[in-house]
CHARMM internal coordinates of N, CA and C (Angstrom, degrees):
IC EDIT
DIST 1 N 1 CA 1.5603
DIST 1 CA 1 C 1.5685
ANGL 1 N 1 CA 1 C 99.90
DIST 1 C 2 N 1.2637
ANGL 1 CA 1 C 2 N 106.94
DIHE 1 N 1 CA 1 C 2 N 123.80
DIST 2 N 2 CA 1.5308
ANGL 1 C 2 N 2 CA 121.88
DIHE 1 CA 1 C 2 N 2 CA -171.63
DIST 2 CA 2 C 1.5923
ANGL 2 N 2 CA 2 C 109.43
DIHE 1 C 2 N 2 CA 2 C -67.84
DIST 2 C 3 N 1.3822
ANGL 2 CA 2 C 3 N 114.52
DIHE 2 N 2 CA 2 C 3 N -36.35
DIST 3 N 3 CA 1.4614
ANGL 2 C 3 N 3 CA 114.86
DIHE 2 CA 2 C 3 N 3 CA -175.24
DIST 3 CA 3 C 1.5628
ANGL 3 N 3 CA 3 C 111.07
DIHE 2 C 3 N 3 CA 3 C -71.87
DIST 3 C 4 N 1.1828
ANGL 3 CA 3 C 4 N 117.46
DIHE 3 N 3 CA 3 C 4 N -10.92
DIST 4 N 4 CA 1.5357
ANGL 3 C 4 N 4 CA 116.85
DIHE 3 CA 3 C 4 N 4 CA 174.36
DIST 4 CA 4 C 1.6088
ANGL 4 N 4 CA 4 C 113.09
DIHE 3 C 4 N 4 CA 4 C -72.13
DIST 4 C 5 N 1.2604
ANGL 4 CA 4 C 5 N 116.15
DIHE 4 N 4 CA 4 C 5 N -22.83
DIST 5 N 5 CA 1.4778
ANGL 4 C 5 N 5 CA 117.18
DIHE 4 CA 4 C 5 N 5 CA -179.03
DIST 5 CA 5 C 1.5365
ANGL 5 N 5 CA 5 C 107.62
DIHE 4 C 5 N 5 CA 5 C -106.03
DIST 5 C 6 N 1.3442
ANGL 5 CA 5 C 6 N 125.66
DIHE 5 N 5 CA 5 C 6 N 4.48
DIST 6 N 6 CA 1.5275
ANGL 5 C 6 N 6 CA 122.99
DIHE 5 CA 5 C 6 N 6 CA 176.23
DIST 6 CA 6 C 1.5130
ANGL 6 N 6 CA 6 C 113.50
DIHE 5 C 6 N 6 CA 6 C -55.60
DIST 6 C 7 N 1.3044
ANGL 6 CA 6 C 7 N 118.42
DIHE 6 N 6 CA 6 C 7 N -35.15
DIST 7 N 7 CA 1.5074
ANGL 6 C 7 N 7 CA 117.26
DIHE 6 CA 6 C 7 N 7 CA -178.19
DIST 7 CA 7 C 1.5245
ANGL 7 N 7 CA 7 C 112.16
DIHE 6 C 7 N 7 CA 7 C -63.65
DIST 7 C 8 N 1.2936
ANGL 7 CA 7 C 8 N 120.30
DIHE 7 N 7 CA 7 C 8 N -36.59
DIST 8 N 8 CA 1.4648
ANGL 7 C 8 N 8 CA 125.85
DIHE 7 CA 7 C 8 N 8 CA -179.58
DIST 8 CA 8 C 1.5333
ANGL 8 N 8 CA 8 C 114.16
DIHE 7 C 8 N 8 CA 8 C -79.77
DIST 8 C 9 N 1.3984
ANGL 8 CA 8 C 9 N 118.65
DIHE 8 N 8 CA 8 C 9 N -18.68
DIST 9 N 9 CA 1.3939
ANGL 8 C 9 N 9 CA 122.48
DIHE 8 CA 8 C 9 N 9 CA -176.22
DIST 9 CA 9 C 1.5409
ANGL 9 N 9 CA 9 C 108.08
DIHE 8 C 9 N 9 CA 9 C -70.42
DIST 9 C 10 N 1.4271
ANGL 9 CA 9 C 10 N 113.90
DIHE 9 N 9 CA 9 C 10 N 158.21
DIST 10 N 10 CA 1.5243
ANGL 9 C 10 N 10 CA 115.29
DIHE 9 CA 9 C 10 N 10 CA 177.06
DIST 10 CA 10 C 1.5957
ANGL 10 N 10 CA 10 C 107.87
DIHE 9 C 10 N 10 CA 10 C -67.09
DIST 10 C 11 N 1.3062
ANGL 10 CA 10 C 11 N 112.01
DIHE 10 N 10 CA 10 C 11 N 153.09
DIST 11 N 11 CA 1.5213
ANGL 10 C 11 N 11 CA 122.45
DIHE 10 CA 10 C 11 N 11 CA -179.05
DIST 11 CA 11 C 1.6032
ANGL 11 N 11 CA 11 C 105.55
DIHE 10 C 11 N 11 CA 11 C -74.75
DIST 11 C 12 N 1.3259
ANGL 11 CA 11 C 12 N 115.19
DIHE 11 N 11 CA 11 C 12 N 130.13
DIST 12 N 12 CA 1.4170
ANGL 11 C 12 N 12 CA 120.87
DIHE 11 CA 11 C 12 N 12 CA -179.91
DIST 12 CA 12 C 1.5632
ANGL 12 N 12 CA 12 C 109.13
DIHE 11 C 12 N 12 CA 12 C -76.86
DIST 12 C 13 N 1.2559
ANGL 12 CA 12 C 13 N 118.75
DIHE 12 N 12 CA 12 C 13 N -43.03
DIST 13 N 13 CA 1.4666
ANGL 12 C 13 N 13 CA 122.47
DIHE 12 CA 12 C 13 N 13 CA 176.79
DIST 13 CA 13 C 1.5186
ANGL 13 N 13 CA 13 C 110.90
DIHE 12 C 13 N 13 CA 13 C -167.15
DIST 13 C 14 N 1.3040
ANGL 13 CA 13 C 14 N 123.70
DIHE 13 N 13 CA 13 C 14 N 179.04
DIST 14 N 14 CA 1.4387
ANGL 13 C 14 N 14 CA 122.32
DIHE 13 CA 13 C 14 N 14 CA 175.20
DIST 14 CA 14 C 1.4820
ANGL 14 N 14 CA 14 C 106.96
DIHE 13 C 14 N 14 CA 14 C -118.60
DIST 14 C 15 N 1.2583
ANGL 14 CA 14 C 15 N 115.46
DIHE 14 N 14 CA 14 C 15 N 152.64
DIST 15 N 15 CA 1.4518
ANGL 14 C 15 N 15 CA 123.68
DIHE 14 CA 14 C 15 N 15 CA 179.88
DIST 15 CA 15 C 1.5335
ANGL 15 N 15 CA 15 C 108.85
DIHE 14 C 15 N 15 CA 15 C -135.16
DIST 15 C 16 N 1.2964
ANGL 15 CA 15 C 16 N 117.47
DIHE 15 N 15 CA 15 C 16 N 156.24
DIST 16 N 16 CA 1.4982
ANGL 15 C 16 N 16 CA 122.68
DIHE 15 CA 15 C 16 N 16 CA 179.33
DIST 16 CA 16 C 1.5033
ANGL 16 N 16 CA 16 C 106.64
DIHE 15 C 16 N 16 CA 16 C -117.23
DIST 16 C 17 N 1.3629
ANGL 16 CA 16 C 17 N 114.55
DIHE 16 N 16 CA 16 C 17 N 131.62
DIST 17 N 17 CA 1.4595
ANGL 16 C 17 N 17 CA 123.25
DIHE 16 CA 16 C 17 N 17 CA 178.40
DIST 17 CA 17 C 1.5888
ANGL 17 N 17 CA 17 C 107.24
DIHE 16 C 17 N 17 CA 17 C -75.67
DIST 17 C 18 N 1.3122
ANGL 17 CA 17 C 18 N 109.36
DIHE 17 N 17 CA 17 C 18 N 128.63
DIST 18 N 18 CA 1.4774
ANGL 17 C 18 N 18 CA 122.42
DIHE 17 CA 17 C 18 N 18 CA -176.32
DIST 18 CA 18 C 1.6020
ANGL 18 N 18 CA 18 C 114.78
DIHE 17 C 18 N 18 CA 18 C -97.30
DIST 18 C 19 N 1.4616
ANGL 18 CA 18 C 19 N 112.87
DIHE 18 N 18 CA 18 C 19 N -29.77
DIST 19 N 19 CA 1.3732
ANGL 18 C 19 N 19 CA 114.60
DIHE 18 CA 18 C 19 N 19 CA 178.46
DIST 19 CA 19 C 1.5567
ANGL 19 N 19 CA 19 C 104.86
DIHE 18 C 19 N 19 CA 19 C -168.97
DIST 19 C 20 N 1.3826
ANGL 19 CA 19 C 20 N 111.02
DIHE 19 N 19 CA 19 C 20 N 159.93
DIST 20 N 20 CA 1.4769
ANGL 19 C 20 N 20 CA 121.27
DIHE 19 CA 19 C 20 N 20 CA 176.14
DIST 20 CA 20 C 1.4611
ANGL 20 N 20 CA 20 C 113.81
DIHE 19 C 20 N 20 CA 20 C -123.20
DIST 20 C 21 N 1.2926
ANGL 20 CA 20 C 21 N 114.89
DIHE 20 N 20 CA 20 C 21 N 29.10
DIST 21 N 21 CA 1.5295
ANGL 20 C 21 N 21 CA 121.78
DIHE 20 CA 20 C 21 N 21 CA -175.19
DIST 21 CA 21 C 1.4751
ANGL 21 N 21 CA 21 C 105.66
DIHE 20 C 21 N 21 CA 21 C -86.77
DIST 21 C 22 N 1.2832
ANGL 21 CA 21 C 22 N 122.19
DIHE 21 N 21 CA 21 C 22 N 73.95
DIST 22 N 22 CA 1.5058
ANGL 21 C 22 N 22 CA 128.61
DIHE 21 CA 21 C 22 N 22 CA 175.81
DIST 22 CA 22 C 1.5623
ANGL 22 N 22 CA 22 C 112.17
DIHE 21 C 22 N 22 CA 22 C -78.44
DIST 22 C 23 N 1.3791
ANGL 22 CA 22 C 23 N 112.68
DIHE 22 N 22 CA 22 C 23 N 134.64
DIST 23 N 23 CA 1.4459
ANGL 22 C 23 N 23 CA 113.82
DIHE 22 CA 22 C 23 N 23 CA -178.94
DIST 23 CA 23 C 1.5569
ANGL 23 N 23 CA 23 C 109.03
DIHE 22 C 23 N 23 CA 23 C -79.83
DIST 23 C 24 N 1.3081
ANGL 23 CA 23 C 24 N 124.79
DIHE 23 N 23 CA 23 C 24 N -28.00
DIST 24 N 24 CA 1.3216
ANGL 23 C 24 N 24 CA 126.24
DIHE 23 CA 23 C 24 N 24 CA -168.14
DIST 24 CA 24 C 1.4925
ANGL 24 N 24 CA 24 C 113.61
DIHE 23 C 24 N 24 CA 24 C -114.94
DIST 24 C 25 N 1.3627
ANGL 24 CA 24 C 25 N 117.81
DIHE 24 N 24 CA 24 C 25 N -43.92
DIST 25 N 25 CA 1.4823
ANGL 24 C 25 N 25 CA 127.99
DIHE 24 CA 24 C 25 N 25 CA -171.77
DIST 25 CA 25 C 1.6076
ANGL 25 N 25 CA 25 C 107.13
DIHE 24 C 25 N 25 CA 25 C -112.05
DIST 25 C 26 N 1.3175
ANGL 25 CA 25 C 26 N 116.98
DIHE 25 N 25 CA 25 C 26 N 156.67
DIST 26 N 26 CA 1.3986
ANGL 25 C 26 N 26 CA 126.32
DIHE 25 CA 25 C 26 N 26 CA 172.71
DIST 26 CA 26 C 1.4546
ANGL 26 N 26 CA 26 C 110.43
DIHE 25 C 26 N 26 CA 26 C -94.57
DIST 26 C 27 N 1.2983
ANGL 26 CA 26 C 27 N 119.99
DIHE 26 N 26 CA 26 C 27 N 111.50
DIST 27 N 27 CA 1.5047
ANGL 26 C 27 N 27 CA 123.32
DIHE 26 CA 26 C 27 N 27 CA -177.66
DIST 27 CA 27 C 1.4752
ANGL 27 N 27 CA 27 C 109.69
DIHE 26 C 27 N 27 CA 27 C -114.76
DIST 27 C 28 N 1.3181
ANGL 27 CA 27 C 28 N 119.71
DIHE 27 N 27 CA 27 C 28 N -10.93
DIST 28 N 28 CA 1.4615
ANGL 27 C 28 N 28 CA 123.94
DIHE 27 CA 27 C 28 N 28 CA 179.34
DIST 28 CA 28 C 1.4846
ANGL 28 N 28 CA 28 C 113.00
DIHE 27 C 28 N 28 CA 28 C -57.18
DIST 28 C 29 N 1.4042
ANGL 28 CA 28 C 29 N 124.45
DIHE 28 N 28 CA 28 C 29 N -29.25
DIST 29 N 29 CA 1.3129
ANGL 28 C 29 N 29 CA 126.27
DIHE 28 CA 28 C 29 N 29 CA 178.61
DIST 29 CA 29 C 1.5469
ANGL 29 N 29 CA 29 C 115.80
DIHE 28 C 29 N 29 CA 29 C -73.28
DIST 29 C 30 N 1.3494
ANGL 29 CA 29 C 30 N 120.48
DIHE 29 N 29 CA 29 C 30 N -18.64
DIST 30 N 30 CA 1.4109
ANGL 29 C 30 N 30 CA 128.35
DIHE 29 CA 29 C 30 N 30 CA 176.24
DIST 30 CA 30 C 1.3526
ANGL 30 N 30 CA 30 C 122.93
DIHE 29 C 30 N 30 CA 30 C -117.94
DIST 30 C 31 N 1.4319
ANGL 30 CA 30 C 31 N 114.91
DIHE 30 N 30 CA 30 C 31 N -3.93
DIST 31 N 31 CA 1.5321
ANGL 30 C 31 N 31 CA 120.49
DIHE 30 CA 30 C 31 N 31 CA 177.92
DIST 31 CA 31 C 1.4768
ANGL 31 N 31 CA 31 C 103.00
DIHE 30 C 31 N 31 CA 31 C -129.40
DIST 31 C 32 N 1.3891
ANGL 31 CA 31 C 32 N 121.87
DIHE 31 N 31 CA 31 C 32 N 151.60
DIST 32 N 32 CA 1.4224
ANGL 31 C 32 N 32 CA 127.91
DIHE 31 CA 31 C 32 N 32 CA 175.57
DIST 32 CA 32 C 1.5842
ANGL 32 N 32 CA 32 C 102.10
DIHE 31 C 32 N 32 CA 32 C -129.14
DIST 32 C 33 N 1.3441
ANGL 32 CA 32 C 33 N 108.02
DIHE 32 N 32 CA 32 C 33 N 131.85
DIST 33 N 33 CA 1.4574
ANGL 32 C 33 N 33 CA 119.01
DIHE 32 CA 32 C 33 N 33 CA 175.89
DIST 33 CA 33 C 1.6196
ANGL 33 N 33 CA 33 C 113.83
DIHE 32 C 33 N 33 CA 33 C -62.44
DIST 33 C 34 N 1.3174
ANGL 33 CA 33 C 34 N 116.54
DIHE 33 N 33 CA 33 C 34 N 121.09
DIST 34 N 34 CA 1.4621
ANGL 33 C 34 N 34 CA 117.93
DIHE 33 CA 33 C 34 N 34 CA -179.46
DIST 34 CA 34 C 1.4483
ANGL 34 N 34 CA 34 C 112.09
DIHE 33 C 34 N 34 CA 34 C 101.61
DIST 34 C 35 N 1.2445
ANGL 34 CA 34 C 35 N 121.06
DIHE 34 N 34 CA 34 C 35 N -17.93
DIST 35 N 35 CA 1.4899
ANGL 34 C 35 N 35 CA 128.42
DIHE 34 CA 34 C 35 N 35 CA -179.87
DIST 35 CA 35 C 1.4038
ANGL 35 N 35 CA 35 C 107.96
DIHE 34 C 35 N 35 CA 35 C -78.73
DIST 35 C 36 N 1.3943
ANGL 35 CA 35 C 36 N 118.19
DIHE 35 N 35 CA 35 C 36 N 138.86
DIST 36 N 36 CA 1.4231
ANGL 35 C 36 N 36 CA 126.43
DIHE 35 CA 35 C 36 N 36 CA 170.27
DIST 36 CA 36 C 1.5198
ANGL 36 N 36 CA 36 C 112.54
DIHE 35 C 36 N 36 CA 36 C -90.55
DIST 36 C 37 N 1.4074
ANGL 36 CA 36 C 37 N 112.29
DIHE 36 N 36 CA 36 C 37 N 138.65
DIST 37 N 37 CA 1.4390
ANGL 36 C 37 N 37 CA 118.62
DIHE 36 CA 36 C 37 N 37 CA -179.90
DIST 37 CA 37 C 1.5031
ANGL 37 N 37 CA 37 C 108.97
DIHE 36 C 37 N 37 CA 37 C -128.78
DIST 37 C 38 N 1.4176
ANGL 37 CA 37 C 38 N 107.63
DIHE 37 N 37 CA 37 C 38 N 150.68
DIST 38 N 38 CA 1.5041
ANGL 37 C 38 N 38 CA 114.70
DIHE 37 CA 37 C 38 N 38 CA 176.97
DIST 38 CA 38 C 1.5251
ANGL 38 N 38 CA 38 C 111.39
DIHE 37 C 38 N 38 CA 38 C -80.33
DIST 38 C 39 N 1.3263
ANGL 38 CA 38 C 39 N 116.00
DIHE 38 N 38 CA 38 C 39 N 135.23
DIST 39 N 39 CA 1.3696
ANGL 38 C 39 N 39 CA 118.94
DIHE 38 CA 38 C 39 N 39 CA 174.03
DIST 39 CA 39 C 1.4766
ANGL 39 N 39 CA 39 C 111.65
DIHE 38 C 39 N 39 CA 39 C -93.75
DIST 39 C 40 N 1.2693
ANGL 39 CA 39 C 40 N 119.82
DIHE 39 N 39 CA 39 C 40 N 130.14
DIST 40 N 40 CA 1.4847
ANGL 39 C 40 N 40 CA 130.33
DIHE 39 CA 39 C 40 N 40 CA -174.03
DIST 40 CA 40 C 1.5987
ANGL 40 N 40 CA 40 C 108.75
DIHE 39 C 40 N 40 CA 40 C -105.17
DIST 40 C 41 N 1.2675
ANGL 40 CA 40 C 41 N 118.54
DIHE 40 N 40 CA 40 C 41 N -36.42
DIST 41 N 41 CA 1.4034
ANGL 40 C 41 N 41 CA 121.57
DIHE 40 CA 40 C 41 N 41 CA -177.20
DIST 41 CA 41 C 1.5463
ANGL 41 N 41 CA 41 C 106.80
DIHE 40 C 41 N 41 CA 41 C -156.50
DIST 41 C 42 N 1.4048
ANGL 41 CA 41 C 42 N 118.59
DIHE 41 N 41 CA 41 C 42 N 149.84
DIST 42 N 42 CA 1.4471
ANGL 41 C 42 N 42 CA 116.31
DIHE 41 CA 41 C 42 N 42 CA 177.51
DIST 42 CA 42 C 1.5617
ANGL 42 N 42 CA 42 C 105.97
DIHE 41 C 42 N 42 CA 42 C -144.48
DIST 42 C 43 N 1.3335
ANGL 42 CA 42 C 43 N 112.51
DIHE 42 N 42 CA 42 C 43 N 148.68
DIST 43 N 43 CA 1.4527
ANGL 42 C 43 N 43 CA 117.76
DIHE 42 CA 42 C 43 N 43 CA -178.68
DIST 43 CA 43 C 1.5492
ANGL 43 N 43 CA 43 C 99.45
DIHE 42 C 43 N 43 CA 43 C -127.66
DIST 43 C 44 N 1.3701
ANGL 43 CA 43 C 44 N 118.31
DIHE 43 N 43 CA 43 C 44 N -176.52
DIST 44 N 44 CA 1.5320
ANGL 43 C 44 N 44 CA 120.29
DIHE 43 CA 43 C 44 N 44 CA 175.91
DIST 44 CA 44 C 1.4634
ANGL 44 N 44 CA 44 C 115.94
DIHE 43 C 44 N 44 CA 44 C -67.83
DIST 44 C 45 N 1.2725
ANGL 44 CA 44 C 45 N 123.84
DIHE 44 N 44 CA 44 C 45 N -21.17
DIST 45 N 45 CA 1.4142
ANGL 44 C 45 N 45 CA 128.98
DIHE 44 CA 44 C 45 N 45 CA -175.37
DIST 45 CA 45 C 1.5413
ANGL 45 N 45 CA 45 C 111.31
DIHE 44 C 45 N 45 CA 45 C -109.51
DIST 45 C 46 N 1.4063
ANGL 45 CA 45 C 46 N 115.72
DIHE 45 N 45 CA 45 C 46 N -40.72
DIST 46 N 46 CA 1.4156
ANGL 45 C 46 N 46 CA 120.78
DIHE 45 CA 45 C 46 N 46 CA -172.33
DIST 46 CA 46 C 1.4471
ANGL 46 N 46 CA 46 C 115.04
DIHE 45 C 46 N 46 CA 46 C -116.84
DIST 46 C 47 N 1.2777
ANGL 46 CA 46 C 47 N 119.29
DIHE 46 N 46 CA 46 C 47 N 161.49
DIST 47 N 47 CA 1.4202
ANGL 46 C 47 N 47 CA 133.10
DIHE 46 CA 46 C 47 N 47 CA 168.77
DIST 47 CA 47 C 1.4435
ANGL 47 N 47 CA 47 C 113.11
DIHE 46 C 47 N 47 CA 47 C -120.55
DIST 47 C 48 N 1.3254
ANGL 47 CA 47 C 48 N 121.84
DIHE 47 N 47 CA 47 C 48 N 123.34
DIST 48 N 48 CA 1.4924
ANGL 47 C 48 N 48 CA 124.06
DIHE 47 CA 47 C 48 N 48 CA 179.21
DIST 48 CA 48 C 1.5003
ANGL 48 N 48 CA 48 C 112.36
DIHE 47 C 48 N 48 CA 48 C -97.95
DIST 48 C 49 N 1.3258
ANGL 48 CA 48 C 49 N 124.46
DIHE 48 N 48 CA 48 C 49 N 113.12
DIST 49 N 49 CA 1.4502
ANGL 48 C 49 N 49 CA 129.10
DIHE 48 CA 48 C 49 N 49 CA -172.48
DIST 49 CA 49 C 1.4489
ANGL 49 N 49 CA 49 C 108.04
DIHE 48 C 49 N 49 CA 49 C -124.72
DIST 49 C 50 N 1.2995
ANGL 49 CA 49 C 50 N 110.58
DIHE 49 N 49 CA 49 C 50 N 166.09
DIST 50 N 50 CA 1.5058
ANGL 49 C 50 N 50 CA 119.30
DIHE 49 CA 49 C 50 N 50 CA 174.20
DIST 50 CA 50 C 1.5620
ANGL 50 N 50 CA 50 C 101.31
DIHE 49 C 50 N 50 CA 50 C -91.77
DIST 50 C 51 N 1.3532
ANGL 50 CA 50 C 51 N 117.06
DIHE 50 N 50 CA 50 C 51 N 109.53
DIST 51 N 51 CA 1.4601
ANGL 50 C 51 N 51 CA 124.22
DIHE 50 CA 50 C 51 N 51 CA -175.42
DIST 51 CA 51 C 1.4302
ANGL 51 N 51 CA 51 C 110.20
DIHE 50 C 51 N 51 CA 51 C -84.13
DIST 51 C 52 N 1.3860
ANGL 51 CA 51 C 52 N 114.13
DIHE 51 N 51 CA 51 C 52 N -177.91
DIST 52 N 52 CA 1.5735
ANGL 51 C 52 N 52 CA 117.55
DIHE 51 CA 51 C 52 N 52 CA 176.48
DIST 52 CA 52 C 1.4286
ANGL 52 N 52 CA 52 C 121.28
DIHE 51 C 52 N 52 CA 52 C -57.14
DIST 52 C 53 N 1.4004
ANGL 52 CA 52 C 53 N 115.26
DIHE 52 N 52 CA 52 C 53 N -19.45
DIST 53 N 53 CA 1.3430
ANGL 52 C 53 N 53 CA 118.18
DIHE 52 CA 52 C 53 N 53 CA 179.71
DIST 53 CA 53 C 1.5983
ANGL 53 N 53 CA 53 C 114.87
DIHE 52 C 53 N 53 CA 53 C -82.95
DIST 53 C 54 N 1.3217
ANGL 53 CA 53 C 54 N 113.35
DIHE 53 N 53 CA 53 C 54 N -6.26
DIST 54 N 54 CA 1.4040
ANGL 53 C 54 N 54 CA 118.25
DIHE 53 CA 53 C 54 N 54 CA -176.44
DIST 54 CA 54 C 1.5055
ANGL 54 N 54 CA 54 C 117.87
DIHE 53 C 54 N 54 CA 54 C 89.29
DIST 54 C 55 N 1.3523
ANGL 54 CA 54 C 55 N 113.30
DIHE 54 N 54 CA 54 C 55 N 2.56
DIST 55 N 55 CA 1.4439
ANGL 54 C 55 N 55 CA 118.17
DIHE 54 CA 54 C 55 N 55 CA -175.27
DIST 55 CA 55 C 1.6088
ANGL 55 N 55 CA 55 C 107.51
DIHE 54 C 55 N 55 CA 55 C -114.73
DIST 55 C 56 N 1.2570
ANGL 55 CA 55 C 56 N 116.99
DIHE 55 N 55 CA 55 C 56 N 165.23
DIST 56 N 56 CA 1.4255
ANGL 55 C 56 N 56 CA 125.62
DIHE 55 CA 55 C 56 N 56 CA 171.81
DIST 56 CA 56 C 1.4139
ANGL 56 N 56 CA 56 C 111.55
DIHE 55 C 56 N 56 CA 56 C -72.83
DIST 56 C 57 N 1.4014
ANGL 56 CA 56 C 57 N 120.60
DIHE 56 N 56 CA 56 C 57 N 123.05
DIST 57 N 57 CA 1.3785
ANGL 56 C 57 N 57 CA 127.03
DIHE 56 CA 56 C 57 N 57 CA 175.66
DIST 57 CA 57 C 1.4725
ANGL 57 N 57 CA 57 C 110.76
DIHE 56 C 57 N 57 CA 57 C -126.29
DIST 57 C 58 N 1.3481
ANGL 57 CA 57 C 58 N 117.15
DIHE 57 N 57 CA 57 C 58 N 146.17
DIST 58 N 58 CA 1.4461
ANGL 57 C 58 N 58 CA 122.54
DIHE 57 CA 57 C 58 N 58 CA 175.73
DIST 58 CA 58 C 1.5505
ANGL 58 N 58 CA 58 C 111.48
DIHE 57 C 58 N 58 CA 58 C -101.25
DIST 58 C 59 N 1.3225
ANGL 58 CA 58 C 59 N 115.94
DIHE 58 N 58 CA 58 C 59 N 129.01
DIST 59 N 59 CA 1.5219
ANGL 58 C 59 N 59 CA 118.01
DIHE 58 CA 58 C 59 N 59 CA -176.44
DIST 59 CA 59 C 1.4678
ANGL 59 N 59 CA 59 C 107.91
DIHE 58 C 59 N 59 CA 59 C -138.49
DIST 59 C 60 N 1.3700
ANGL 59 CA 59 C 60 N 119.17
DIHE 59 N 59 CA 59 C 60 N 149.87
DIST 60 N 60 CA 1.4380
ANGL 59 C 60 N 60 CA 123.23
DIHE 59 CA 59 C 60 N 60 CA 174.85
DIST 60 CA 60 C 1.5130
ANGL 60 N 60 CA 60 C 106.44
DIHE 59 C 60 N 60 CA 60 C -55.63
DIST 60 C 61 N 1.3225
ANGL 60 CA 60 C 61 N 115.85
DIHE 60 N 60 CA 60 C 61 N 152.94
DIST 61 N 61 CA 1.4242
ANGL 60 C 61 N 61 CA 127.85
DIHE 60 CA 60 C 61 N 61 CA -179.90
DIST 61 CA 61 C 1.5233
ANGL 61 N 61 CA 61 C 107.32
DIHE 60 C 61 N 61 CA 61 C -71.32
DIST 61 C 62 N 1.2825
ANGL 61 CA 61 C 62 N 123.36
DIHE 61 N 61 CA 61 C 62 N -20.71
DIST 62 N 62 CA 1.4367
ANGL 61 C 62 N 62 CA 123.92
DIHE 61 CA 61 C 62 N 62 CA -178.48
DIST 62 CA 62 C 1.5366
ANGL 62 N 62 CA 62 C 112.65
DIHE 61 C 62 N 62 CA 62 C -67.83
DIST 62 C 63 N 1.3276
ANGL 62 CA 62 C 63 N 119.74
DIHE 62 N 62 CA 62 C 63 N -13.37
DIST 63 N 63 CA 1.4256
ANGL 62 C 63 N 63 CA 117.95
DIHE 62 CA 62 C 63 N 63 CA 177.40
DIST 63 CA 63 C 1.5149
ANGL 63 N 63 CA 63 C 114.15
DIHE 62 C 63 N 63 CA 63 C -84.26
DIST 63 C 64 N 1.2924
ANGL 63 CA 63 C 64 N 117.86
DIHE 63 N 63 CA 63 C 64 N -4.58
DIST 64 N 64 CA 1.5230
ANGL 63 C 64 N 64 CA 123.84
DIHE 63 CA 63 C 64 N 64 CA -165.64
DIST 64 CA 64 C 1.5735
ANGL 64 N 64 CA 64 C 107.00
DIHE 63 C 64 N 64 CA 64 C -130.56
DIST 64 C 65 N 1.2953
ANGL 64 CA 64 C 65 N 112.11
DIHE 64 N 64 CA 64 C 65 N 156.11
DIST 65 N 65 CA 1.5062
ANGL 64 C 65 N 65 CA 121.47
DIHE 64 CA 64 C 65 N 65 CA 170.90
DIST 65 CA 65 C 1.4211
ANGL 65 N 65 CA 65 C 110.41
DIHE 64 C 65 N 65 CA 65 C -130.61
END
COOR INIT
IC SEED 1 N 1 CA 1 C
IC BUILD
């Protein structure tokens, strides 16, 4: 399973969280507005970052710039 080694892979880029106003899910407990996060993987719709819990989390790209 590839996602098990994402934490050890090199960072692709860094992104900054611009908001945590989610319509359906609560992301304010794992993302902080203004904080920079390391991107470990990316798809067309999602960005996988090391979040505030220290784990890899997948989030919609709309939360980042």
